[in-house]
C-alpha positions in Angstrom: 128.9 -16.9 121.7 127.1 -19.9 120.1 128.1 -20.5 116.5 125.4 -20.3 113.8 125.2 -22.5 110.7 122.8 -22.6 107.7 122.2 -25.8 105.8 121.0 -25.4 102.2 119.8 -28.8 101.0 117.3 -30.5 98.6 115.3 -32.2 101.3 114.4 -31.3 104.9 115.4 -34.7 106.1 118.9 -34.4 104.9 119.2 -30.9 106.3 117.7 -32.1 109.6 120.2 -35.0 109.9 123.2 -32.6 109.4 121.6 -30.1 111.7 121.1 -32.6 114.4 124.8 -33.5 114.4 125.9 -29.9 114.4 123.5 -28.9 117.2 123.8 -32.0 119.4 127.6 -32.6 119.2 128.9 -29.0 118.6 126.2 -26.8 120.1 125.7 -25.0 116.8 122.5 -23.1 116.2 121.1 -24.4 112.9 118.8 -23.0 110.2 117.7 -25.2 107.3 116.8 -23.9 103.9 115.3 -26.4 101.4 114.4 -23.7 98.8 117.7 -23.0 96.9 116.1 -20.1 95.1 115.7 -18.3 98.5 119.0 -19.5 99.9 120.6 -16.1 99.7 117.7 -14.4 101.5 117.8 -17.1 104.2 121.6 -16.6 104.5 121.3 -12.8 104.8 118.4 -13.1 107.4 120.4 -15.6 109.5 124.0 -14.4 109.0 125.6 -17.7 109.8 129.2 -18.3 110.9 129.4 -21.2 108.5 127.4 -22.4 105.4 126.7 -26.0 104.6 125.3 -26.6 101.1 124.5 -29.0 98.3 125.5 -27.8 94.9 123.1 -30.0 92.8 119.6 -28.7 93.1 118.0 -30.7 90.3 118.0 -27.8 87.8 116.1 -25.5 90.1 119.2 -23.2 90.4 122.9 -23.8 90.0 124.8 -24.2 93.2 127.5 -22.2 91.5 125.1 -19.2 91.2 124.6 -19.4 95.0 128.3 -19.6 95.7 129.0 -16.7 93.4 126.3 -14.6 95.1 127.6 -15.4 98.5 131.2 -14.4 97.6 130.0 -11.1 96.1 128.5 -10.0 99.5 131.2 -8.3 101.6 130.0 -9.6 104.9 129.8 -13.1 103.6 132.9 -13.1 101.5 135.1 -14.9 104.1 132.3 -17.1 105.6 133.4 -20.7 105.5 131.4 -22.8 103.1 131.3 -26.6 103.3 129.8 -28.5 100.4 128.1 -31.8 101.0 127.1 -33.3 97.6 126.6 -36.5 95.6 128.6 -35.1 92.8 132.0 -36.8 92.4 133.2 -35.2 89.2 136.7 -34.0 89.7 136.3 -31.0 87.4 133.2 -29.8 89.2 134.9 -30.2 92.6 137.9 -28.2 91.3 135.5 -25.5 90.0 133.7 -25.4 93.4 137.1 -24.9 95.2 137.7 -21.9 93.0 135.0 -20.2 95.0 137.0 -20.4 98.1 135.1 -23.2 99.9 136.5 -24.7 103.0 135.8 -28.3 102.3 133.9 -30.7 99.9 132.3 -33.8 101.3 130.9 -36.5 99.0 127.7 -38.2 100.1 127.1 -40.6 101.7 129.2 -39.2 104.5 131.8 -41.1 106.4 130.6 -40.1 109.9 133.9 -40.5 111.6 135.8 -38.5 109.0 133.0 -35.9 108.9 133.2 -35.5 112.7 136.9 -35.0 112.7 136.9 -32.5 109.8 133.9 -30.5 111.1 135.5 -30.3 114.5 138.6 -28.7 113.0 136.6 -26.4 110.8 134.5 -25.2 113.7 137.5 -24.6 115.9 138.9 -22.3 113.2 135.9 -20.0 113.3 136.4 -17.0 115.5 
């Protein structure tokens, strides 16, 4: 069965770029959400196998709020979450890992490293 991913991003173009890679090279069905306030609804409607998200939404909502809400929902509690963010602060990254994320990428992405890591992550999804 085709894997499903949701991308929660600030801009459609960034989401589209990641979605293109996931769909073209990995055959993943992709849904893009650029409204972080509705991210949880989008996730529940789509029920992805993996979640890709930014954590800095320019004060619209905290990425930590979204992470916490995801982990509180039984059917999403084990869903792999990959963060792709410009935030490089080690304390924030450490805090994000406490939510059980799978991996944290710092923008701009190293395409070769991203490809290798995503390949491993997607292979680990049942």
